[in-house]
N, C-alpha and C positions, 0 to 999 in steps of 0.2 A: 714849511708846514701847512700852509693854506694853498699851496698847489697841489697837493695831496689829497687835501677834502675837496678839493674843485674836481679832480680826476674820479674820484669815489663817488661824488655826486652826479656826475654824467653819467657813469656807468650803471647806477641804480635807476636812472631816471630812462634809460636806453632799456633795460629790462623790464621796467613796468609797462611802456609803451609797447614792447613785442608781447607780453603777456596777455595785454588786453586786447592786441589785435587779433588773437586765436580764441576769445571767447565771445558770447551773447548774451543779451538781458532783456528779461521780458516783463511786462507789467500787467497785471488784470485789474479790473474793478467789478465789485459785486453790483449786479444790477437789482432795484427794488423789488423784492417778494410781495405774493400776494399774502394775506393772513386769511387763512382758511377760517369758515366757523364749524367748530366739533359738533359732529355728528350729521352735518349737510352732506349731501350726495354730490358728486363733483364727476363730469365727464369732460376730459380737456384732451384737444388735439393740436399737436406742435412738434418742435424740434427739441431733440435734448442738447441743451448750450453749456452746461457742465454736471460732473459726477463727483458726488460727497464720498461714495464707497460702491460697494456691488450692489448694494439694495436701497440706496438714496441719489436721486439725482434732480436737476431743475429741468423744466419744459418750458419754452416759451412759446404761446400761441401765437394766432394769426396777426392779431394787432398788438403783439409784442410783449403782452404780459407774463412774468415768469410765475411759477409756481413749484415750490419742492414738493416732491411724491416719494413714498417709503414704501416700499414693496413688501405686502405681507410674505410669511413665509410660506403658506398655502396659495399664494396668487397663481391665477393661470396667464403664464407668457408665452404666447404662442404668433405664429405668422399668422396672416389673413387665410381662411380656405378656400375663396371662391364660392362658385355656384353651389358645390356638393358638402361644403361645411369642412371640418378637421383643421388642417394646419399644423406645423412642425412646433413639438414642444422646445423651448430655452429655459436655460437657467438665468437667473437675474445679471449675474454678470457678462452675460451676450451683449447687453445695451451698453452702446458707445456714442461719444458725443457726436451729435450731427444726425443722427437717426431721428427720421419722422415715424411718429406713431400717436397711437390714441391710448389714454387710461382712464379708468373707473375706479372710484372709490368714496370715501366718507373723509370729511375734515375730522384732524386729529386734536389734541389739546395742545400741540407744540405749533399750530399755524400751518400744517402739511396736508396732503392727502394721503391717507392710508390707502394702499391700491390693492384691488384683489384681482384685476383683469387689466393684461397689456396686450395689445396687439400692433402689427406693424407688416408691411410688405417684405418679403424675403430680398427682393430686389434692392429695397432702401437700406436694408441691413447690411446688404453686400456693398454698396456705395459707401456707406459710413465706414464700415470698415477697412475699406481701401484708403480713405482719408485719414482714419485715426492711425493707421500703421505708419503715416508719413508725418503726422503733425505731433504725436506724442513723445519720439525721440527729440525733436526738435524743442519742444516744451523744457525736458529735461534737460537738455543742454544749455538753454537759456537762463533757465534757474541757477545752475551751477556755475555759469558766467557773471550771474549777479552777486553771488556771493564773492565769487574773484573780485570781481572789482570793488566791492567794499574794502577787501583785503588791500588791494593795490591803493586804494585812497588813503588808507593808514600809513602804507610807506612813503606816501608823497607827502603827508604832513611831516613826517618825521625828516623827511629829504629837505624839507622848507626851515625847519628847524634848525637843522645844521648849516644850511646854507646862511641863515639871518645870524648864528654865532661866529663865522668866517669873518674876517677883517679884510684884508687885501681882495680877495676873490668872492666877496658877498655879492656884488652887482652880478657877475656872470653866472654865479649858481642862481641866484633870483631869476635871472633870464630863462634859464634851461628849466626850473621846477615851472615857470609859468607855461614854456612848450609843452611840458608833460602834463600839465593840468589841462590844457586845451586840448592835447590829443586824447586824455581822457573822455572830455566832454564830448568834443566829435564822434567817438567811438559810441560812446553811450546814447546818443542821439540816432545815428544811424540803426543802432540796434533795436531802440523803441520804436521806429519806424518801420519794421520788417512787418508786422501785422496790421499795418496802417495802410487798409487797401482805398484806392482812390479811382472815381470813374474814367477811365482814357476816352473810351467812346461807345454810344449807345446805338441800338437798332431797334426798330418797332416794325413788326409784322403783323398785316392783318390778313383776316379770313373772309370766305364767305358764311352765309347765314348756316348753321347747323353743321360746318365742315372743320376737319382738323388736316386738311390736304394744303402743302406748301405749293403754290404755284412758282413757275419758273423765275419772276421778278423777287419772290420771296427767298428762294434757294441764291440765287445773285447777291442779294442783300447780306445771307450768312455766309457766303465765300466771301466778302468782303470783309467781316468780322473773323474769320478765322484767319485769314492772308495777315491782317493786324496782330493777332494773338501770335502768329508766328515767330516775328521777330522781338519777344518780350520775353523776360525771366520773370520769374515770380508772379504770373497771372492768375485770376481766376473769372470764371464766367459764369455769371447768373441769370437764369432763365425763369419769366415767369408769366402765368396764362390768365387770360381773363375772357369775358364773354358778354355779350349784350344780355337785355332783358328779354329777348326773343325767348320762349319756352319757358319750365318749369326751374324753379331755383335747383334741384338737386341735379336736372339735366345741365344747366349751364355749369354748375361746379364739374360734374364730369368733363365737360366739353374742355374747357378752360384746362384740364389735367392732361387731357388727351394732345391738345395743340403745345403745351410747353414740352410734351414727352416727345411730338414729331420733331421738334425744333432741334432738343438734345441729340436724339439719334441720327439727324442728319450730320450734325457736326462731329460725332463720333464716328459713325459711318463712313462719310466722304471725306472727312480731315483728319482721322485718324486721332483727335483730341482725346486725352487720356480721362476716364472718369474721376479722377482726383482733381483735376482743371475745374470741377463743376460744384459751384455751390447747391446745397439741398435746395430743389426745385418746391414751385407749391403753385396751384391752381386755385384761384380765388373766385372763379364765378362770376357773378354778378358785382361785386366787391370793387371798390374803386375805380368806379367810371371815371373817366376822362372828358366825357361830352354828354350831353343831354338823352336819355335812354329813351324820350316821348317821340323823337325824331329820327327820320330814315338815317340822314348825316350821321347824328351823334351815335346810333346804334352801330353803323358801319365802323365807326372809331373805336369803338368799346369791344370789337371782336378782335383782339388781337395776344401778340405774345412781345413782351418788353425784354431783350438782349442787353446784357451789360458788361462790358468787356473791364474789368479791376484788375488794376496792378500794383505791388507793392510799394509804398514808396521809399521803403528802406532799400531795396533792390535796386530801384528804378529811379535815380537821382533827379533826371530832368522829365517829368511827365508832361505831356502835351494831351489837354483834354478837350477831345474834337466835340463839333455839333453834333447834334442826332440825326440818323439816317432813318426813314420812316420809309416802307413799301406796301403800298396799297394794293390790295388783291381783291378789293371789291367792284372792278370794272364791270360793268352791266347788270349790277345788283340794283 
């Protein structure tokens, strides 16, 4: 009788481990949301980090503050119209996670912003949709796997109860159950690490005054980034542009965006890196200076684009974090 119980325990355990190997689990934590003042006007520019439904989502601005926005039924949702105005109209449900946009509205009684105007670039919408098309199915699978993991956990509890009731084969059954629990924990750990991205390597490309043109040295540095990415699975590339304090704040903001765009387009055009591999890019202008803008040397360091190669810890178990590579394009300035 004890022998039969041991065989039954072993079969159940193998089945549990096999089922876990085919599933995934994810966990999400809610960020601290800004509580708006009712009736106060707000204009927010940032990226959509989560969606409640077709008419409500959370926007994270450049300094990391999250705001929940609710789109009014008569709100204007359009792409930026360029020099001649206009722009294409969209329904609110066209907005997806990862889209860079700007919204305008007033605070409501629930601490959110009631939005009557939404604007975004058509190129940003295409990029966000490309990423969302791959991420959403994965999130659905991970949610289902989390439910399955809870079900299997209950089966393991029953398995351990049976093993404790058995006399002669109790020790063997306990060892088998412990191995099953360890397998579950190891699988869950790897699943939870799927969206844990760490910096594998970084590169900084500097520019001349008022320029967004890549020098040969800058291109060589980006070639190294692409070569490192070619051997990885589950990687993303973060591109961020900056400017020195030369010129007006508005001009420097635009210049930093042109610089990060030049870097992204070089990696896409010359190394066939897919759009889905890029995180939402941003140009900070004069913000986040790394050196003193009152000196020539400091301004040279601030005219830069930072490139980070990020890898998923869950997919790449042994991650080697390399030192930063800086390409100085300011020779002769």
